[in-house]
All heavy atoms as TSV, in Angstrom:
chain	resi	resn	atom	element	x	y	z
A	1	MET	N	N	14.168	-4.686	-31.431
A	1	MET	CA	C	13.864	-3.275	-31.438
A	1	MET	C	C	13.193	-2.921	-30.106
A	1	MET	O	O	12.228	-3.534	-29.691
A	1	MET	CB	C	12.939	-2.956	-32.612
A	1	MET	CG	C	12.482	-1.516	-32.630
A	1	MET	SD	S	11.241	-1.151	-33.898
A	1	MET	CE	C	12.286	-1.018	-35.306
A	2	ALA	N	N	13.711	-1.912	-29.457
A	2	ALA	CA	C	13.145	-1.474	-28.185
A	2	ALA	C	C	11.914	-0.610	-28.436
A	2	ALA	O	O	11.897	0.223	-29.330
A	2	ALA	CB	C	14.182	-0.678	-27.403
A	3	SER	N	N	10.890	-0.844	-27.653
A	3	SER	CA	C	9.692	-0.017	-27.796
A	3	SER	C	C	9.808	1.197	-26.883
A	3	SER	O	O	10.369	1.119	-25.801
A	3	SER	CB	C	8.440	-0.818	-27.446
A	3	SER	OG	O	8.468	-1.186	-26.096
A	4	ILE	N	N	9.283	2.293	-27.338
A	4	ILE	CA	C	9.319	3.531	-26.567
A	4	ILE	C	C	7.952	3.711	-25.928
A	4	ILE	O	O	6.927	3.727	-26.608
A	4	ILE	CB	C	9.665	4.728	-27.464
A	4	ILE	CG1	C	11.059	4.533	-28.046
A	4	ILE	CG2	C	9.566	6.022	-26.686
A	4	ILE	CD1	C	11.476	5.585	-29.035
A	5	VAL	N	N	7.953	3.839	-24.615
A	5	VAL	CA	C	6.712	4.010	-23.864
A	5	VAL	C	C	6.474	5.503	-23.663
A	5	VAL	O	O	7.341	6.208	-23.149
A	5	VAL	CB	C	6.798	3.298	-22.487
A	5	VAL	CG1	C	5.545	3.529	-21.678
A	5	VAL	CG2	C	7.066	1.822	-22.683
A	6	PRO	N	N	5.325	6.021	-24.078
A	6	PRO	CA	C	5.031	7.443	-23.877
A	6	PRO	C	C	5.053	7.823	-22.393
A	6	PRO	O	O	4.633	7.060	-21.531
A	6	PRO	CB	C	3.622	7.606	-24.448
A	6	PRO	CG	C	3.460	6.474	-25.399
A	6	PRO	CD	C	4.245	5.343	-24.796
A	7	TYR	N	N	5.572	9.016	-22.140
A	7	TYR	CA	C	5.682	9.547	-20.786
A	7	TYR	C	C	4.615	10.621	-20.577
A	7	TYR	O	O	4.557	11.607	-21.318
A	7	TYR	CB	C	7.079	10.123	-20.574
A	7	TYR	CG	C	7.234	10.982	-19.353
A	7	TYR	CD1	C	6.871	10.533	-18.095
A	7	TYR	CD2	C	7.751	12.269	-19.465
A	7	TYR	CE1	C	7.020	11.332	-16.980
A	7	TYR	CE2	C	7.914	13.074	-18.356
A	7	TYR	CZ	C	7.544	12.596	-17.117
A	7	TYR	OH	O	7.690	13.393	-16.016
A	8	VAL	N	N	3.769	10.425	-19.568
A	8	VAL	CA	C	2.687	11.349	-19.253
A	8	VAL	C	C	2.975	12.014	-17.905
A	8	VAL	O	O	3.251	11.334	-16.911
A	8	VAL	CB	C	1.321	10.621	-19.185
A	8	VAL	CG1	C	0.210	11.601	-18.855
A	8	VAL	CG2	C	1.039	9.898	-20.493
A	9	ALA	N	N	2.914	13.329	-17.871
A	9	ALA	CA	C	3.082	14.087	-16.633
A	9	ALA	C	C	1.701	14.495	-16.117
A	9	ALA	O	O	0.875	15.004	-16.874
A	9	ALA	CB	C	3.939	15.325	-16.878
A	10	ILE	N	N	1.480	14.262	-14.833
A	10	ILE	CA	C	0.221	14.616	-14.182
A	10	ILE	C	C	0.518	15.766	-13.224
A	10	ILE	O	O	1.376	15.631	-12.345
A	10	ILE	CB	C	-0.339	13.423	-13.391
A	10	ILE	CG1	C	-0.518	12.212	-14.319
A	10	ILE	CG2	C	-1.634	13.794	-12.676
A	10	ILE	CD1	C	-0.498	10.889	-13.588
A	11	VAL	N	N	-0.163	16.886	-13.392
A	11	VAL	CA	C	0.055	18.054	-12.534
A	11	VAL	C	C	-1.271	18.407	-11.874
A	11	VAL	O	O	-2.203	18.864	-12.531
A	11	VAL	CB	C	0.588	19.261	-13.346
A	11	VAL	CG1	C	0.954	20.407	-12.406
A	11	VAL	CG2	C	1.772	18.856	-14.219
A	12	ASP	N	N	-1.351	18.170	-10.571
A	12	ASP	CA	C	-2.587	18.423	-9.827
A	12	ASP	C	C	-2.238	18.629	-8.365
A	12	ASP	O	O	-1.384	17.921	-7.825
A	12	ASP	CB	C	-3.545	17.239	-9.984
A	12	ASP	CG	C	-4.973	17.597	-9.626
A	12	ASP	OD1	O	-5.198	18.038	-8.472
A	12	ASP	OD2	O	-5.860	17.430	-10.473
A	13	ASP	N	N	-2.875	19.575	-7.725
A	13	ASP	CA	C	-2.592	19.848	-6.319
A	13	ASP	C	C	-3.289	18.871	-5.375
A	13	ASP	O	O	-2.978	18.840	-4.188
A	13	ASP	CB	C	-2.964	21.287	-5.956
A	13	ASP	CG	C	-4.425	21.609	-6.214
A	13	ASP	OD1	O	-4.947	21.197	-7.255
A	13	ASP	OD2	O	-5.040	22.279	-5.373
A	14	GLU	N	N	-4.185	18.039	-5.874
A	14	GLU	CA	C	-4.906	17.081	-5.033
A	14	GLU	C	C	-4.252	15.696	-5.125
A	14	GLU	O	O	-4.267	15.055	-6.181
A	14	GLU	CB	C	-6.366	17.001	-5.452
A	14	GLU	CG	C	-7.111	18.318	-5.261
A	14	GLU	CD	C	-8.558	18.212	-5.680
A	14	GLU	OE1	O	-9.184	17.179	-5.401
A	14	GLU	OE2	O	-9.054	19.174	-6.297
A	15	GLU	N	N	-3.695	15.251	-4.016
A	15	GLU	CA	C	-2.963	13.987	-3.993
A	15	GLU	C	C	-3.791	12.775	-4.437
A	15	GLU	O	O	-3.297	11.948	-5.216
A	15	GLU	CB	C	-2.371	13.734	-2.608
A	15	GLU	CG	C	-1.504	12.496	-2.564
A	15	GLU	CD	C	-0.857	12.274	-1.216
A	15	GLU	OE1	O	-1.212	12.964	-0.241
A	15	GLU	OE2	O	0.007	11.383	-1.136
A	16	PRO	N	N	-5.062	12.633	-3.990
A	16	PRO	CA	C	-5.841	11.469	-4.446
A	16	PRO	C	C	-6.027	11.428	-5.970
A	16	PRO	O	O	-6.013	10.358	-6.570
A	16	PRO	CB	C	-7.188	11.629	-3.736
A	16	PRO	CG	C	-6.918	12.510	-2.573
A	16	PRO	CD	C	-5.797	13.427	-2.995
A	17	VAL	N	N	-6.162	12.585	-6.582
A	17	VAL	CA	C	-6.308	12.652	-8.039
A	17	VAL	C	C	-5.008	12.209	-8.703
A	17	VAL	O	O	-5.014	11.407	-9.648
A	17	VAL	CB	C	-6.704	14.075	-8.497
A	17	VAL	CG1	C	-6.683	14.190	-10.015
A	17	VAL	CG2	C	-8.063	14.451	-7.942
A	18	ARG	N	N	-3.881	12.731	-8.212
A	18	ARG	CA	C	-2.577	12.354	-8.775
A	18	ARG	C	C	-2.356	10.851	-8.671
A	18	ARG	O	O	-1.952	10.207	-9.644
A	18	ARG	CB	C	-1.436	13.076	-8.056
A	18	ARG	CG	C	-1.352	14.547	-8.318
A	18	ARG	CD	C	-0.038	15.151	-7.836
A	18	ARG	NE	N	0.356	14.774	-6.502
A	18	ARG	CZ	C	0.056	15.442	-5.398
A	18	ARG	NH1	N	-0.696	16.530	-5.471
A	18	ARG	NH2	N	0.495	15.041	-4.218
A	19	LYS	N	N	-2.619	10.289	-7.504
A	19	LYS	CA	C	-2.400	8.855	-7.291
A	19	LYS	C	C	-3.282	8.004	-8.201
A	19	LYS	O	O	-2.817	7.034	-8.800
A	19	LYS	CB	C	-2.664	8.482	-5.834
A	19	LYS	CG	C	-1.565	8.891	-4.900
A	19	LYS	CD	C	-1.865	8.403	-3.487
A	19	LYS	CE	C	-0.718	8.670	-2.555
A	19	LYS	NZ	N	-0.956	8.152	-1.204
A	20	ALA	N	N	-4.559	8.368	-8.309
A	20	ALA	CA	C	-5.489	7.591	-9.125
A	20	ALA	C	C	-5.101	7.638	-10.606
A	20	ALA	O	O	-5.089	6.602	-11.288
A	20	ALA	CB	C	-6.919	8.096	-8.934
A	21	LEU	N	N	-4.785	8.823	-11.112
A	21	LEU	CA	C	-4.402	8.950	-12.516
A	21	LEU	C	C	-3.097	8.224	-12.809
A	21	LEU	O	O	-2.962	7.548	-13.834
A	21	LEU	CB	C	-4.291	10.427	-12.909
A	21	LEU	CG	C	-5.605	11.177	-13.051
A	21	LEU	CD1	C	-5.354	12.674	-13.237
A	21	LEU	CD2	C	-6.407	10.625	-14.216
A	22	LYS	N	N	-2.144	8.348	-11.918
A	22	LYS	CA	C	-0.856	7.674	-12.109
A	22	LYS	C	C	-1.043	6.157	-12.140
A	22	LYS	O	O	-0.502	5.473	-13.013
A	22	LYS	CB	C	0.105	8.074	-10.984
A	22	LYS	CG	C	1.508	7.547	-11.156
A	22	LYS	CD	C	2.397	8.118	-10.059
A	22	LYS	CE	C	3.800	7.626	-10.143
A	22	LYS	NZ	N	4.656	8.220	-9.096
A	23	ARG	N	N	-1.843	5.639	-11.228
A	23	ARG	CA	C	-2.113	4.198	-11.170
A	23	ARG	C	C	-2.808	3.739	-12.457
A	23	ARG	O	O	-2.460	2.720	-13.049
A	23	ARG	CB	C	-2.954	3.890	-9.929
A	23	ARG	CG	C	-3.088	2.438	-9.602
A	23	ARG	CD	C	-3.749	2.169	-8.251
A	23	ARG	NE	N	-4.719	3.163	-7.816
A	23	ARG	CZ	C	-4.560	3.943	-6.752
A	23	ARG	NH1	N	-3.487	3.860	-6.000
A	23	ARG	NH2	N	-5.483	4.819	-6.414
A	24	LEU	N	N	-3.788	4.492	-12.922
A	24	LEU	CA	C	-4.524	4.151	-14.137
A	24	LEU	C	C	-3.612	4.158	-15.366
A	24	LEU	O	O	-3.639	3.230	-16.176
A	24	LEU	CB	C	-5.677	5.137	-14.344
A	24	LEU	CG	C	-6.475	4.980	-15.628
A	24	LEU	CD1	C	-7.250	3.666	-15.626
A	24	LEU	CD2	C	-7.424	6.150	-15.800
A	25	LEU	N	N	-2.806	5.186	-15.505
A	25	LEU	CA	C	-1.930	5.293	-16.666
A	25	LEU	C	C	-0.867	4.192	-16.676
A	25	LEU	O	O	-0.589	3.602	-17.721
A	25	LEU	CB	C	-1.279	6.672	-16.719
A	25	LEU	CG	C	-2.240	7.817	-17.020
A	25	LEU	CD1	C	-1.564	9.160	-16.786
A	25	LEU	CD2	C	-2.766	7.721	-18.432
A	26	ARG	N	N	-0.298	3.920	-15.516
A	26	ARG	CA	C	0.710	2.855	-15.442
A	26	ARG	C	C	0.091	1.489	-15.710
A	26	ARG	O	O	0.709	0.645	-16.360
A	26	ARG	CB	C	1.422	2.891	-14.104
A	26	ARG	CG	C	2.383	4.068	-14.019
A	26	ARG	CD	C	3.260	3.993	-12.821
A	26	ARG	NE	N	4.321	4.998	-12.910
A	26	ARG	CZ	C	5.222	5.198	-11.982
A	26	ARG	NH1	N	5.206	4.457	-10.889
A	26	ARG	NH2	N	6.135	6.118	-12.141
A	27	ALA	N	N	-1.129	1.270	-15.244
A	27	ALA	CA	C	-1.814	0.004	-15.513
A	27	ALA	C	C	-2.107	-0.149	-17.005
A	27	ALA	O	O	-2.232	-1.275	-17.506
A	27	ALA	CB	C	-3.116	-0.075	-14.717
A	28	SER	N	N	-2.182	0.972	-17.716
A	28	SER	CA	C	-2.423	0.961	-19.158
A	28	SER	C	C	-1.130	0.829	-19.958
A	28	SER	O	O	-1.147	0.902	-21.183
A	28	SER	CB	C	-3.144	2.242	-19.580
A	28	SER	OG	O	-4.399	2.322	-18.956
A	29	GLY	N	N	-0.011	0.707	-19.258
A	29	GLY	CA	C	1.273	0.512	-19.928
A	29	GLY	C	C	2.032	1.776	-20.256
A	29	GLY	O	O	3.019	1.738	-20.986
A	30	LEU	N	N	1.590	2.901	-19.727
A	30	LEU	CA	C	2.276	4.165	-19.966
A	30	LEU	C	C	3.206	4.490	-18.805
A	30	LEU	O	O	2.994	4.057	-17.677
A	30	LEU	CB	C	1.262	5.295	-20.135
A	30	LEU	CG	C	0.298	5.148	-21.308
A	30	LEU	CD1	C	-0.792	6.193	-21.229
A	30	LEU	CD2	C	1.047	5.242	-22.614
A	31	ASP	N	N	4.220	5.276	-19.086
A	31	ASP	CA	C	5.106	5.783	-18.042
A	31	ASP	C	C	4.485	7.083	-17.544
A	31	ASP	O	O	4.204	7.985	-18.345
A	31	ASP	CB	C	6.492	6.033	-18.624
A	31	ASP	CG	C	7.501	6.476	-17.587
A	31	ASP	OD1	O	7.210	6.391	-16.379
A	31	ASP	OD2	O	8.593	6.910	-17.992
A	32	ALA	N	N	4.226	7.185	-16.259
A	32	ALA	CA	C	3.577	8.384	-15.718
A	32	ALA	C	C	4.282	8.841	-14.455
A	32	ALA	O	O	4.766	8.029	-13.666
A	32	ALA	CB	C	2.118	8.104	-15.409
A	33	GLU	N	N	4.332	10.143	-14.289
A	33	GLU	CA	C	4.865	10.739	-13.075
A	33	GLU	C	C	3.935	11.873	-12.681
A	33	GLU	O	O	3.314	12.501	-13.539
A	33	GLU	CB	C	6.278	11.258	-13.298
A	33	GLU	CG	C	7.000	11.602	-12.025
A	33	GLU	CD	C	7.054	10.436	-11.048
A	33	GLU	OE1	O	7.640	9.399	-11.378
A	33	GLU	OE2	O	6.475	10.568	-9.950
A	34	SER	N	N	3.826	12.127	-11.379
A	34	SER	CA	C	2.912	13.168	-10.927
A	34	SER	C	C	3.656	14.259	-10.175
A	34	SER	O	O	4.711	14.019	-9.578
A	34	SER	CB	C	1.821	12.561	-10.045
A	34	SER	OG	O	2.374	11.984	-8.890
A	35	TYR	N	N	3.070	15.450	-10.226
A	35	TYR	CA	C	3.664	16.634	-9.613
A	35	TYR	C	C	2.571	17.403	-8.874
A	35	TYR	O	O	1.474	17.576	-9.391
A	35	TYR	CB	C	4.299	17.525	-10.683
A	35	TYR	CG	C	5.329	16.771	-11.478
A	35	TYR	CD1	C	4.984	16.142	-12.675
A	35	TYR	CD2	C	6.624	16.641	-11.017
A	35	TYR	CE1	C	5.917	15.410	-13.394
A	35	TYR	CE2	C	7.568	15.909	-11.727
A	35	TYR	CZ	C	7.206	15.296	-12.911
A	35	TYR	OH	O	8.126	14.567	-13.615
A	36	ALA	N	N	2.896	17.878	-7.681
A	36	ALA	CA	C	1.925	18.548	-6.819
A	36	ALA	C	C	1.721	20.012	-7.170
A	36	ALA	O	O	0.774	20.639	-6.696
A	36	ALA	CB	C	2.349	18.415	-5.364
A	37	SER	N	N	2.598	20.568	-7.994
A	37	SER	CA	C	2.454	21.985	-8.349
A	37	SER	C	C	3.020	22.226	-9.739
A	37	SER	O	O	3.826	21.429	-10.257
A	37	SER	CB	C	3.205	22.864	-7.343
A	37	SER	OG	O	4.609	22.717	-7.508
A	38	GLY	N	N	2.622	23.341	-10.316
A	38	GLY	CA	C	3.156	23.725	-11.611
A	38	GLY	C	C	4.650	23.947	-11.552
A	38	GLY	O	O	5.374	23.590	-12.480
A	39	GLN	N	N	5.122	24.524	-10.458
A	39	GLN	CA	C	6.559	24.782	-10.307
A	39	GLN	C	C	7.348	23.472	-10.273
A	39	GLN	O	O	8.383	23.354	-10.923
A	39	GLN	CB	C	6.822	25.597	-9.032
A	39	GLN	CG	C	8.265	26.028	-8.890
A	39	GLN	CD	C	8.702	26.968	-10.003
A	39	GLN	OE1	O	7.964	27.864	-10.411
A	39	GLN	NE2	N	9.899	26.757	-10.516
A	40	ASP	N	N	6.849	22.482	-9.523
A	40	ASP	CA	C	7.516	21.169	-9.477
A	40	ASP	C	C	7.602	20.560	-10.875
A	40	ASP	O	O	8.630	20.020	-11.271
A	40	ASP	CB	C	6.770	20.205	-8.553
A	40	ASP	CG	C	6.868	20.570	-7.090
A	40	ASP	OD1	O	7.709	21.418	-6.721
A	40	ASP	OD2	O	6.080	20.004	-6.305
A	41	PHE	N	N	6.509	20.645	-11.617
A	41	PHE	CA	C	6.485	20.106	-12.968
A	41	PHE	C	C	7.473	20.820	-13.875
A	41	PHE	O	O	8.234	20.185	-14.614
A	41	PHE	CB	C	5.073	20.190	-13.564
A	41	PHE	CG	C	5.061	20.011	-15.047
A	41	PHE	CD1	C	5.393	18.786	-15.613
A	41	PHE	CD2	C	4.747	21.064	-15.884
A	41	PHE	CE1	C	5.397	18.615	-16.999
A	41	PHE	CE2	C	4.755	20.908	-17.258
A	41	PHE	CZ	C	5.087	19.682	-17.816
A	42	LEU	N	N	7.479	22.144	-13.857
A	42	LEU	CA	C	8.366	22.906	-14.735
A	42	LEU	C	C	9.832	22.603	-14.452
A	42	LEU	O	O	10.644	22.503	-15.378
A	42	LEU	CB	C	8.089	24.403	-14.603
A	42	LEU	CG	C	6.736	24.866	-15.154
A	42	LEU	CD1	C	6.501	26.335	-14.820
A	42	LEU	CD2	C	6.652	24.621	-16.653
A	43	GLU	N	N	10.184	22.433	-13.196
A	43	GLU	CA	C	11.564	22.091	-12.848
A	43	GLU	C	C	11.939	20.703	-13.384
A	43	GLU	O	O	13.039	20.508	-13.889
A	43	GLU	CB	C	11.757	22.153	-11.334
A	43	GLU	CG	C	11.714	23.571	-10.799
A	43	GLU	CD	C	11.681	23.646	-9.279
A	43	GLU	OE1	O	11.810	22.596	-8.612
A	43	GLU	OE2	O	11.520	24.768	-8.764
A	44	ALA	N	N	11.018	19.763	-13.297
A	44	ALA	CA	C	11.283	18.403	-13.769
A	44	ALA	C	C	11.280	18.329	-15.293
A	44	ALA	O	O	12.016	17.535	-15.884
A	44	ALA	CB	C	10.249	17.442	-13.195
A	45	ALA	N	N	10.458	19.138	-15.954
A	45	ALA	CA	C	10.329	19.095	-17.413
A	45	ALA	C	C	11.611	19.524	-18.110
A	45	ALA	O	O	11.830	19.170	-19.270
A	45	ALA	CB	C	9.152	19.949	-17.865
A	46	VAL	N	N	12.454	20.245	-17.407
A	46	VAL	CA	C	13.745	20.636	-17.975
A	46	VAL	C	C	14.605	19.391	-18.210
A	46	VAL	O	O	15.328	19.297	-19.197
A	46	VAL	CB	C	14.478	21.624	-17.033
A	46	VAL	CG1	C	15.894	21.874	-17.496
A	46	VAL	CG2	C	13.701	22.922	-16.930
A	47	LEU	N	N	14.481	18.424	-17.310
A	47	LEU	CA	C	15.276	17.198	-17.400
A	47	LEU	C	C	14.641	16.147	-18.303
A	47	LEU	O	O	15.347	15.351	-18.927
A	47	LEU	CB	C	15.483	16.612	-16.002
A	47	LEU	CG	C	16.179	17.524	-14.996
A	47	LEU	CD1	C	16.202	16.887	-13.629
A	47	LEU	CD2	C	17.587	17.842	-15.476
A	48	ARG	N	N	13.328	16.124	-18.343
A	48	ARG	CA	C	12.623	15.126	-19.151
A	48	ARG	C	C	11.319	15.727	-19.662
A	48	ARG	O	O	10.389	15.979	-18.892
A	48	ARG	CB	C	12.333	13.891	-18.310
A	48	ARG	CG	C	11.689	12.788	-19.100
A	48	ARG	CD	C	11.517	11.555	-18.272
A	48	ARG	NE	N	10.950	10.488	-19.082
A	48	ARG	CZ	C	10.333	9.432	-18.587
A	48	ARG	NH1	N	10.233	9.282	-17.290
A	48	ARG	NH2	N	9.848	8.515	-19.378
A	49	GLU	N	N	11.239	15.912	-20.952
A	49	GLU	CA	C	10.048	16.499	-21.567
A	49	GLU	C	C	8.972	15.431	-21.745
A	49	GLU	O	O	9.219	14.380	-22.327
A	49	GLU	CB	C	10.418	17.092	-22.926
A	49	GLU	CG	C	9.306	17.849	-23.582
A	49	GLU	CD	C	9.755	18.493	-24.872
A	49	GLU	OE1	O	10.880	19.010	-24.923
A	49	GLU	OE2	O	8.968	18.466	-25.828
A	50	PRO	N	N	7.760	15.687	-21.242
A	50	PRO	CA	C	6.697	14.687	-21.372
A	50	PRO	C	C	6.108	14.660	-22.782
A	50	PRO	O	O	6.183	15.637	-23.526
A	50	PRO	CB	C	5.650	15.158	-20.369
A	50	PRO	CG	C	5.856	16.626	-20.281
A	50	PRO	CD	C	7.332	16.851	-20.477
A	51	ASP	N	N	5.525	13.522	-23.112
A	51	ASP	CA	C	4.810	13.390	-24.382
A	51	ASP	C	C	3.399	13.967	-24.266
A	51	ASP	O	O	2.817	14.398	-25.252
A	51	ASP	CB	C	4.727	11.918	-24.790
A	51	ASP	CG	C	6.108	11.343	-25.039
A	51	ASP	OD1	O	6.803	11.842	-25.944
A	51	ASP	OD2	O	6.501	10.421	-24.315
A	52	CYS	N	N	2.876	13.955	-23.033
A	52	CYS	CA	C	1.523	14.439	-22.766
A	52	CYS	C	C	1.486	14.975	-21.336
A	52	CYS	O	O	2.167	14.440	-20.461
A	52	CYS	CB	C	0.534	13.284	-22.929
A	52	CYS	SG	S	-1.184	13.716	-22.574
A	53	VAL	N	N	0.690	16.014	-21.111
A	53	VAL	CA	C	0.542	16.581	-19.767
A	53	VAL	C	C	-0.941	16.628	-19.408
A	53	VAL	O	O	-1.744	17.178	-20.163
A	53	VAL	CB	C	1.134	18.009	-19.681
A	53	VAL	CG1	C	0.948	18.580	-18.283
A	53	VAL	CG2	C	2.599	18.020	-20.076
A	54	LEU	N	N	-1.286	16.040	-18.269
A	54	LEU	CA	C	-2.628	16.180	-17.699
A	54	LEU	C	C	-2.508	17.260	-16.635
A	54	LEU	O	O	-1.846	17.061	-15.623
A	54	LEU	CB	C	-3.100	14.864	-17.088
A	54	LEU	CG	C	-3.247	13.701	-18.055
A	54	LEU	CD1	C	-3.674	12.452	-17.303
A	54	LEU	CD2	C	-4.250	14.029	-19.136
A	55	LEU	N	N	-3.135	18.393	-16.876
A	55	LEU	CA	C	-2.881	19.591	-16.083
A	55	LEU	C	C	-4.152	20.153	-15.470
A	55	LEU	O	O	-5.103	20.485	-16.184
A	55	LEU	CB	C	-2.233	20.633	-17.011
A	55	LEU	CG	C	-1.842	21.984	-16.463
A	55	LEU	CD1	C	-0.796	21.843	-15.368
A	55	LEU	CD2	C	-1.304	22.845	-17.595
A	56	ASP	N	N	-4.161	20.255	-14.152
A	56	ASP	CA	C	-5.263	20.886	-13.431
A	56	ASP	C	C	-5.193	22.391	-13.674
A	56	ASP	O	O	-4.137	22.998	-13.520
A	56	ASP	CB	C	-5.127	20.570	-11.940
A	56	ASP	CG	C	-6.253	21.132	-11.095
A	56	ASP	OD1	O	-7.193	21.727	-11.645
A	56	ASP	OD2	O	-6.197	20.960	-9.863
A	57	LEU	N	N	-6.284	22.994	-14.064
A	57	LEU	CA	C	-6.274	24.429	-14.324
A	57	LEU	C	C	-6.423	25.268	-13.063
A	57	LEU	O	O	-5.997	26.413	-13.018
A	57	LEU	CB	C	-7.389	24.797	-15.317
A	57	LEU	CG	C	-7.210	24.239	-16.722
A	57	LEU	CD1	C	-8.391	24.643	-17.594
A	57	LEU	CD2	C	-5.910	24.699	-17.335
A	58	HIS	N	N	-7.020	24.700	-12.017
A	58	HIS	CA	C	-7.285	25.459	-10.786
A	58	HIS	C	C	-6.401	24.959	-9.654
A	58	HIS	O	O	-6.777	24.058	-8.906
A	58	HIS	CB	C	-8.763	25.333	-10.405
A	58	HIS	CG	C	-9.677	25.811	-11.481
A	58	HIS	ND1	N	-9.857	27.139	-11.759
A	58	HIS	CD2	C	-10.446	25.145	-12.366
A	58	HIS	CE1	C	-10.694	27.268	-12.764
A	58	HIS	NE2	N	-11.069	26.062	-13.155
A	59	MET	N	N	-5.214	25.566	-9.544
A	59	MET	CA	C	-4.271	25.218	-8.474
A	59	MET	C	C	-3.832	26.494	-7.787
A	59	MET	O	O	-3.815	27.560	-8.397
A	59	MET	CB	C	-3.038	24.506	-9.056
A	59	MET	CG	C	-3.337	23.172	-9.699
A	59	MET	SD	S	-1.844	22.326	-10.235
A	59	MET	CE	C	-1.347	23.328	-11.641
A	60	PRO	N	N	-3.456	26.396	-6.514
A	60	PRO	CA	C	-2.958	27.578	-5.809
A	60	PRO	C	C	-1.574	27.973	-6.306
A	60	PRO	O	O	-0.865	27.168	-6.894
A	60	PRO	CB	C	-2.922	27.126	-4.347
A	60	PRO	CG	C	-2.828	25.650	-4.400
A	60	PRO	CD	C	-3.513	25.224	-5.661
A	61	ARG	N	N	-1.196	29.196	-6.072
A	61	ARG	CA	C	0.100	29.783	-6.418
A	61	ARG	C	C	0.307	29.931	-7.920
A	61	ARG	O	O	0.535	31.022	-8.405
A	61	ARG	CB	C	1.251	29.024	-5.770
A	61	ARG	CG	C	1.267	29.156	-4.254
A	61	ARG	CD	C	2.418	28.424	-3.622
A	61	ARG	NE	N	2.382	26.989	-3.817
A	61	ARG	CZ	C	1.639	26.133	-3.120
A	61	ARG	NH1	N	0.841	26.590	-2.178
A	61	ARG	NH2	N	1.681	24.847	-3.341
A	62	MET	N	N	0.251	28.846	-8.685
A	62	MET	CA	C	0.430	28.913	-10.133
A	62	MET	C	C	-0.667	28.085	-10.797
A	62	MET	O	O	-0.719	26.865	-10.636
A	62	MET	CB	C	1.807	28.356	-10.518
A	62	MET	CG	C	2.087	28.399	-12.006
A	62	MET	SD	S	3.665	27.631	-12.463
A	62	MET	CE	C	4.831	28.826	-11.847
A	63	SER	N	N	-1.556	28.745	-11.508
A	63	SER	CA	C	-2.670	28.032	-12.146
A	63	SER	C	C	-2.164	27.218	-13.338
A	63	SER	O	O	-1.049	27.434	-13.833
A	63	SER	CB	C	-3.736	29.009	-12.626
A	63	SER	OG	O	-3.297	29.687	-13.781
A	64	GLY	N	N	-3.002	26.319	-13.804
A	64	GLY	CA	C	-2.644	25.560	-14.988
A	64	GLY	C	C	-2.399	26.446	-16.200
A	64	GLY	O	O	-1.540	26.163	-17.017
A	65	LEU	N	N	-3.146	27.520	-16.310
A	65	LEU	CA	C	-2.936	28.449	-17.431
A	65	LEU	C	C	-1.583	29.124	-17.335
A	65	LEU	O	O	-0.941	29.380	-18.354
A	65	LEU	CB	C	-4.054	29.484	-17.472
A	65	LEU	CG	C	-5.448	28.972	-17.846
A	65	LEU	CD1	C	-6.487	30.070	-17.724
A	65	LEU	CD2	C	-5.439	28.382	-19.242
A	66	GLN	N	N	-1.120	29.414	-16.134
A	66	GLN	CA	C	0.194	30.018	-15.956
A	66	GLN	C	C	1.310	29.032	-16.273
A	66	GLN	O	O	2.376	29.438	-16.730
A	66	GLN	CB	C	0.355	30.541	-14.532
A	66	GLN	CG	C	-0.517	31.741	-14.246
A	66	GLN	CD	C	-0.517	32.110	-12.780
A	66	GLN	OE1	O	-0.678	31.258	-11.916
A	66	GLN	NE2	N	-0.321	33.388	-12.513
A	67	VAL	N	N	1.065	27.762	-16.017
A	67	VAL	CA	C	2.071	26.751	-16.330
A	67	VAL	C	C	2.285	26.730	-17.834
A	67	VAL	O	O	3.364	26.724	-18.329
A	67	VAL	CB	C	1.658	25.345	-15.816
A	67	VAL	CG1	C	2.619	24.284	-16.311
A	67	VAL	CG2	C	1.569	25.332	-14.303
């Protein structure tokens, strides 16, 4: 039986935050991908819906609340 690994999307405009969270989640055995903007995330979510989203609320252009 194949195990399903949860997919976590990280949306944050700060690159060091994205890298650190992605590294931590992957080290914990989760599948994680990061996005620099809400727009990037929304475009990718059409192709693959995440199980969980870590979302920065204060981003330029499109806030986390707008996402």
